[in-house]
C-alpha positions as CSV (number, residue, x, y, z in Angstrom):
1,M,6.7,-13.5,16.0
2,I,8.5,-12.6,12.8
3,K,11.9,-14.3,12.3
4,I,14.5,-12.3,10.5
5,Y,17.6,-13.9,9.0
6,G,20.6,-11.6,8.5
7,L,24.3,-10.8,9.1
8,P,25.7,-7.8,11.0
9,T,28.1,-7.2,8.1
10,C,25.2,-6.7,5.7
11,P,24.2,-3.0,5.6
12,Y,20.6,-3.9,4.7
13,C,20.4,-6.3,7.6
14,D,22.0,-3.8,10.0
15,Y,19.4,-1.2,9.0
16,V,16.6,-3.6,9.7
17,H,18.1,-4.8,12.9
18,Q,18.3,-1.2,14.2
19,Q,14.6,-0.8,13.6
20,I,13.6,-3.8,15.7
21,E,15.8,-3.0,18.7
22,G,13.5,-3.1,21.8
23,R,10.8,-5.0,19.8
24,E,11.8,-8.5,20.8
25,D,8.2,-9.4,21.4
26,E,7.5,-8.9,17.7
27,F,10.7,-9.9,16.0
28,E,13.5,-12.5,16.4
29,Y,16.7,-11.6,14.7
30,V,18.8,-14.7,13.7
31,N,22.5,-13.9,12.9
32,I,23.3,-16.5,10.3
33,G,27.0,-16.0,10.9
34,E,26.9,-16.6,14.6
35,N,27.0,-20.3,14.4
36,I,26.5,-23.2,12.0
37,R,23.0,-24.0,13.4
38,N,21.8,-20.6,12.3
39,M,23.5,-20.8,8.9
40,S,22.1,-24.3,8.3
41,A,18.6,-23.1,9.1
42,F,18.9,-20.3,6.7
43,I,20.4,-22.4,3.9
44,R,17.6,-25.0,4.3
45,L,15.1,-22.1,4.0
46,R,16.9,-20.6,1.0
47,D,17.2,-23.9,-0.8
48,S,13.6,-24.9,-0.4
49,N,11.7,-21.6,-1.0
50,P,11.1,-20.2,-4.5
51,I,11.1,-16.6,-3.1
52,F,15.0,-16.9,-3.2
53,E,15.2,-17.9,-6.9
54,N,16.0,-14.4,-8.1
55,S,18.5,-13.8,-5.4
56,K,20.3,-17.0,-6.3
57,R,20.1,-16.2,-10.0
58,I,21.9,-12.8,-9.5
59,G,24.4,-14.2,-7.0
60,D,22.8,-12.5,-3.9
61,V,22.5,-14.2,-0.5
62,G,18.9,-13.2,0.0
63,I,19.1,-11.4,3.3
64,P,17.5,-10.0,5.2
65,A,14.8,-12.6,4.9
66,F,11.6,-12.5,6.9
67,V,9.6,-15.5,8.0
68,L,6.1,-14.6,9.1
69,E,4.2,-16.5,11.8
70,D,2.3,-18.5,9.2
71,G,5.5,-19.6,7.5
72,T,5.3,-17.2,4.6
73,V,8.7,-15.9,3.5
74,T,9.4,-12.5,2.1
75,L,12.4,-10.4,1.3
76,D,10.5,-7.1,1.5
77,P,10.9,-5.3,4.8
78,A,7.7,-3.2,4.1
79,E,5.7,-6.4,4.3
80,V,6.6,-6.7,8.0
81,G,6.2,-3.0,8.7
82,L,9.9,-2.0,8.4
83,V,11.7,0.4,6.1
84,E,14.1,-0.8,3.5
85,Y,17.6,0.6,3.4
86,G,18.0,3.0,0.5
87,S,14.2,3.7,0.2
88,P,13.0,7.3,0.3
89,A,11.8,6.8,3.9
90,A,15.3,5.6,4.9
91,C,18.2,7.5,6.4
92,S,21.0,8.7,4.3
93,I,24.3,6.8,4.5
94,D,25.7,9.7,6.5
95,D,22.8,9.4,9.0
96,H,23.5,5.7,9.2
97,K,27.2,6.1,9.8
98,N,26.5,8.7,12.5
99,G,24.3,6.3,14.4
100,R,20.9,7.8,13.7
101,K,18.3,5.2,14.6
102,G,14.6,4.9,14.0
103,C,14.4,6.9,10.8
């Protein structure tokens, strides 16, 4: 199972979250704002994994973050078979605001 760290207030995370609805056997979405335990788990991951160095350097949080079954961490939705918000395959912002899912 692929673990995804994100926040519902993050449009990139929200876009990914919509794509995994109904796919709970493949993905576990961890809302890092839901409780301190989730936030702590993400912070430990972010502080110990070099994949986040660029995110930290530019002042970004580094979400959504994807942890594969083998422990590999990526920030690229395509590496787990999902579409990145803002990519050519993604919905427009109007589609997103109007509730279009599964673009």
